[in-house]
C-alpha positions in Angstrom: 48.6 14.6 -16.9 51.5 14.0 -14.6 51.7 10.8 -12.6 51.2 12.6 -9.3 48.0 14.2 -10.6 46.7 10.9 -11.7 47.2 9.5 -8.2 45.3 12.4 -6.6 42.6 12.2 -9.2 42.1 8.5 -8.6 41.9 9.0 -4.9 39.4 11.8 -5.1 37.2 10.0 -7.7 36.9 7.0 -5.3 35.8 9.4 -2.5 33.5 11.8 -4.3 32.5 11.3 -7.9 29.1 10.0 -8.9 28.4 8.9 -12.5 32.1 8.0 -13.0 31.2 5.4 -15.7 30.1 8.2 -18.0 33.1 10.3 -17.3 35.6 7.4 -17.9 33.7 6.4 -21.0 33.9 9.8 -22.7 37.3 11.0 -21.4 39.5 9.4 -24.0 37.4 10.6 -27.0 37.4 14.2 -25.7 41.1 14.1 -25.0 42.1 12.9 -28.5 39.9 15.6 -30.1 41.7 18.3 -28.1 45.3 17.3 -29.0 47.4 18.0 -32.1 49.5 15.4 -33.9 52.2 15.8 -31.2 49.8 15.0 -28.4 49.8 18.6 -27.1 46.5 20.2 -26.1 45.7 23.2 -28.3 43.3 25.9 -27.2 42.2 26.2 -30.9 41.0 22.7 -30.8 39.3 23.3 -27.5 37.5 26.3 -28.9 36.5 24.4 -32.0 35.2 21.5 -29.9 33.1 23.6 -27.7 31.9 25.9 -30.5 29.9 23.0 -31.7 28.1 22.8 -28.3 24.6 24.3 -28.1 21.9 24.9 -25.5 18.2 25.0 -26.0 17.9 28.1 -23.8 20.9 30.3 -24.9 22.9 30.8 -28.0 26.7 30.6 -27.8 27.0 32.8 -30.9 27.4 35.9 -28.7 30.3 34.3 -26.8 32.2 33.7 -30.1 31.3 37.1 -31.4 32.9 38.7 -28.3 35.9 36.4 -28.7 36.4 37.6 -32.2 35.8 41.2 -31.3 38.5 41.1 -28.7 41.0 39.7 -31.2 40.0 42.2 -33.9 39.5 45.4 -31.9 41.0 45.3 -28.4 43.6 48.0 -28.0 46.5 45.7 -27.2 47.5 43.2 -29.8 48.5 39.6 -29.1 45.9 38.7 -26.5 46.6 35.2 -25.2 44.0 32.6 -26.2 44.7 30.4 -23.2 44.3 33.3 -20.8 40.9 34.3 -22.4 39.8 30.7 -22.4 40.7 29.9 -18.8 39.3 33.1 -17.5 36.0 32.5 -19.3 35.8 29.1 -17.6 36.5 30.6 -14.2 33.6 33.0 -14.9 31.3 30.2 -16.0 31.7 28.3 -12.8 31.5 31.5 -10.7 28.1 32.0 -12.3 26.8 29.2 -10.0 27.1 31.6 -7.1 28.6 28.8 -5.0 31.8 29.7 -3.1 32.8 26.0 -3.0 32.6 25.4 -6.8 35.8 26.6 -8.5 37.5 26.2 -11.8 41.3 26.0 -11.6 43.6 26.8 -14.6 46.5 24.3 -14.8 48.9 26.2 -12.4 46.3 26.6 -9.8 45.1 23.0 -10.2 48.6 21.8 -9.5 48.8 23.9 -6.3 45.4 22.5 -5.1 46.5 18.9 -5.5 49.7 19.7 -3.6 47.5 21.1 -0.8 45.6 17.9 -0.6 48.8 15.8 -0.6 49.9 17.5 2.6 52.9 19.6 1.6 53.1 22.9 -0.3 54.7 26.3 -0.2 52.7 29.2 1.2 51.4 30.5 4.5 49.4 27.5 5.7 45.8 28.8 5.8 42.6 27.6 4.3 40.6 30.4 2.7 37.3 30.6 0.9 34.7 32.9 -0.5 31.8 33.7 2.0 29.1 36.2 1.3 31.2 37.4 -1.7 34.2 38.2 0.6 37.6 36.4 0.7 37.6 34.9 4.2 40.0 32.9 6.3 38.4 29.5 7.2 41.4 28.5 9.4 45.1 29.0 9.7 46.8 25.6 10.2 48.4 24.9 13.6 52.0 26.2 13.9 51.8 27.6 10.3 53.3 30.9 9.3 49.7 32.2 9.1 48.9 31.3 12.7 52.2 32.5 14.0 51.7 35.9 12.3 48.2 36.2 13.9 45.8 35.3 11.1 42.5 34.1 12.6 39.3 32.3 11.4 36.7 34.7 10.0 39.3 37.3 9.1 38.2 39.0 5.9 41.1 39.5 3.5 40.5 42.9 1.8 43.9 43.2 0.1 46.9 41.0 -0.9 50.1 43.0 -1.1 48.0 46.1 -1.4 45.8 44.8 -4.2 42.1 44.8 -3.3 40.4 41.4 -3.4 36.9 42.7 -4.3 35.7 40.6 -7.2 38.7 38.3 -7.2 38.3 34.6 -7.7 39.5 32.1 -5.1 42.1 30.5 -7.4 43.5 34.0 -8.2 43.8 34.8 -4.5 45.5 31.5 -3.7 48.0 32.1 -6.5 48.8 35.6 -5.1 49.2 34.4 -1.5 51.4 31.4 -2.4 55.0 31.9 -3.3 58.6 30.9 -2.7 59.9 30.0 0.8 61.3 33.0 2.7 59.4 35.6 0.7 56.7 37.8 2.4 53.1 38.4 1.6 51.1 41.1 3.4 47.4 40.5 3.9 45.1 43.3 4.9 42.3 42.0 7.0 39.1 43.1 8.7 38.1 41.3 11.9 35.4 41.4 14.6 33.2 43.6 12.5 35.8 46.4 12.8 36.2 48.9 10.1 39.9 49.4 10.9 42.0 47.2 8.6 45.0 45.3 10.0 48.1 44.6 7.9 49.6 41.2 8.6 52.9 40.4 7.0 53.5 36.6 6.7 56.7 34.9 5.7 56.0 32.0 3.3 57.4 28.6 4.1 57.2 25.0 3.1 54.0 23.8 4.8 54.0 20.1 5.8 50.7 19.6 7.5 51.0 17.5 10.7 47.6 16.0 10.6 47.4 14.1 14.0 49.2 14.5 17.4 48.4 12.8 20.7 49.8 13.6 24.2 49.2 11.9 27.6 48.4 14.4 30.3 49.2 14.2 34.0 45.5 13.9 34.8 45.3 10.6 32.8 43.5 12.2 29.9 44.7 12.1 26.3 44.9 15.2 24.2 44.3 14.3 20.6 44.8 17.0 17.9 43.4 16.4 14.4 44.5 19.3 12.2 43.4 18.3 8.7 41.9 15.4 6.8 44.3 14.5 3.9 45.7 11.3 2.5 48.2 11.0 5.4 45.6 11.3 8.1 44.5 7.7 8.6 48.1 6.3 9.1 48.9 9.0 11.6 45.6 8.7 13.4 46.0 4.9 13.8 49.5 5.4 15.2 48.2 7.9 17.8 45.1 5.9 18.8 47.4 2.9 19.5 49.3 5.1 22.0 46.0 6.2 23.6 44.8 2.7 24.1 48.2 1.7 25.7 47.9 4.7 28.1 44.5 3.4 29.3 43.2 7.0 29.8 40.0 8.1 31.5 39.0 10.3 28.6 40.0 12.1 25.5 40.1 15.8 24.5 39.6 15.7 20.7 40.8 19.1 19.4 39.5 20.0 16.0 39.7 23.8 16.4 40.7 25.5 13.1 40.5 22.1 11.3 39.3 23.2 7.8 38.4 19.6 6.7 39.7 17.8 3.7 38.9 14.3 2.4 35.4 13.0 3.2 36.4 9.4 3.5 39.1 10.2 6.1 36.5 12.1 8.2 34.2 9.0 8.1 37.0 6.7 9.2 38.1 8.9 12.1 34.5 9.4 13.4 34.0 5.6 13.1 36.4 5.0 16.0 33.9 6.3 18.5 30.7 4.9 16.8 29.7 1.2 16.6 29.7 -0.8 13.3 27.0 0.1 10.8 25.7 3.3 12.4 25.3 6.4 10.2 28.2 8.8 10.2 26.9 11.2 7.5 24.3 11.3 4.7 24.7 12.9 1.3 21.8 14.2 -0.7 22.7 15.0 -4.3 20.9 16.1 -7.5 17.3 14.9 -7.8 17.3 13.6 -4.3 19.9 10.9 -4.8 21.1 9.9 -1.4 24.3 8.2 -0.2 24.8 7.0 3.4 28.3 6.6 4.9 28.2 4.2 7.9 30.7 3.5 10.6 33.5 1.1 9.7 36.8 -0.1 11.1 38.0 -1.3 14.6 35.9 1.2 16.7 38.6 1.3 19.3 37.3 4.4 21.1 33.7 3.4 21.5 32.6 4.2 25.1 35.7 6.4 25.9 34.5 9.7 27.4 35.3 12.4 24.9 35.1 16.2 24.7 35.3 17.6 21.2 36.8 21.2 20.9 35.4 23.2 18.0 35.5 26.9 16.9 34.8 29.2 13.9 37.5 27.4 11.9 36.1 23.9 12.4 34.7 23.2 8.9 33.7 20.5 6.4 35.2 17.1 7.4 35.8 18.2 11.0 32.1 19.2 11.2 31.2 15.7 9.9 33.1 14.2 12.8 31.7 16.6 15.4 28.1 16.1 14.1 28.4 12.3 14.2 29.8 12.2 17.7 27.2 14.7 18.9 24.2 12.9 17.4 25.3 9.5 18.6 26.1 10.8 22.1 29.7 9.6 21.7 31.2 13.0 22.6 30.4 16.3 24.2 30.9 19.3 21.8 32.6 22.3 23.4 33.6 25.7 22.1 32.1 28.0 19.5 29.7 27.7 16.5 31.5 25.9 13.7 32.0 27.3 10.2 29.1 25.7 8.4 30.3 24.0 5.3 27.8 21.2 4.7 28.4 20.4 1.1 30.5 17.8 -0.8 32.7 18.6 -3.8 34.2 16.5 -6.6 37.6 17.5 -7.8 38.3 16.4 -11.4 41.5 17.0 -13.3 40.8 17.8 -17.0 42.8 16.7 -20.0 44.8 19.9 -20.3 45.9 19.9 -16.6 43.2 22.4 -15.4 40.6 21.2 -12.9 37.1 21.8 -11.5 35.9 21.5 -8.0 32.1 21.2 -8.2 29.5 20.9 -5.5 27.6 17.6 -6.1 25.8 17.1 -2.8 24.8 18.5 0.6 25.6 16.5 3.7 23.5 15.9 6.8 24.4 14.6 10.3 23.0 11.2 11.4 19.9 12.9 12.8 19.2 14.6 9.5 20.5 18.1 10.4 21.8 20.2 7.6 24.6 22.5 8.7 25.5 24.4 5.5 25.8 28.1 6.3 24.8 27.6 9.9 27.4 25.2 11.5 27.1 23.0 14.5 26.1 24.4 17.8 28.2 23.1 20.7 26.6 21.4 23.7 28.6 23.9 25.8 29.5 27.3 24.4 32.7 29.0 25.5 33.1 32.6 24.4 36.8 33.2 24.9 38.6 36.5 24.8 41.7 35.3 23.0 43.3 38.8 23.3 43.7 38.5 27.0 44.7 34.9 27.9 46.2 34.1 31.2 49.6 32.4 31.8 50.6 29.8 34.3 53.6 30.0 36.7 56.0 28.9 34.0 54.8 31.6 31.6 52.9 29.2 29.3 49.5 30.5 28.0 46.6 28.7 29.6 44.2 27.4 27.0 40.7 28.0 28.4 39.0 25.5 26.1 41.2 22.7 27.3 40.8 23.7 30.9 37.0 23.5 30.6 37.2 20.3 28.7 39.2 18.8 31.6 36.5 19.8 34.0 33.8 18.2 31.9 35.7 14.9 31.7 36.8 14.8 35.4 33.7 16.2 37.1 31.3 13.4 38.2 
């Protein structure tokens, strides 16, 4: 495993993994049994290792019978053992019928860790599988995807003309990513329309700007949080210091099209508005095992009037923040129904460089509300026609969500 992967793995284990003692205790034994004398992982050794595994309910003999049949009778000779092996593991995890549990072969695993670290090559959009369809969760702000017109809830039906029906998430991500300056064309369906729209997008190096703050003329602060990755806390602290120095009358917290990210970062951000020790989010895992995340940190924004902007692309970690502020009365939620990703995943890099992202818990807001599949309902709903936005005298597009948020903050 490369040094960078180890760092990411360590970070994610701290945030997500339960039962880590068992995993650490067995890891070295498994790794040594999978490597040859040169220390290289061999698929043959993996196959031999897992061929000895058995279940009380099913027999693995059929799996190995089919494996042998492919090698002996498939029309094309020279079938790749690694390809068969990794594809079979992708299928194994997809059998959970959980869009958030994914197996990543080594190349895709490397791309996923780059995404979490904050910089990667691609179009800058979070995608997922929803109701068996490849769906855009959110394009990142100022990304090639957003600039080209990709929107939350767009259903991707083809990538460069290849249909996506039945594709895995990791395969789709691999196709969409590519070298800087090259073009990928996504064919999407939107707004329940049967007319497909082709959107060509020029790939670029995506450096995710996680936090941005601006002081407005009306003595309000605009605070944009775009993503929750390992850089978020440092950037957030820097911007909050500015807001405190400005001595503003209120904050517009913009988490529209924020697809989430690291759970611990979401907890730390929400904690700024919520007093010490109060519940931010609760996890409920297998067999009812619970874990409660409470407010921690300096709590510098407690009592500051805040309006939280959300939309269909507000998902996961950003929903944790919105749910906590709503339940504690620390902020007014404004916009549109959020995405509804109320589950927690562990991401574990395996000895051969592949990885698995596996759902290990559901999460609930402080009041015990589960939002998985349903999302968070705003206190004030704003159904905006983003096709026909007005412009001010200087030609700048007027953001109706921000305009309404200002009214909520400044109206007695």
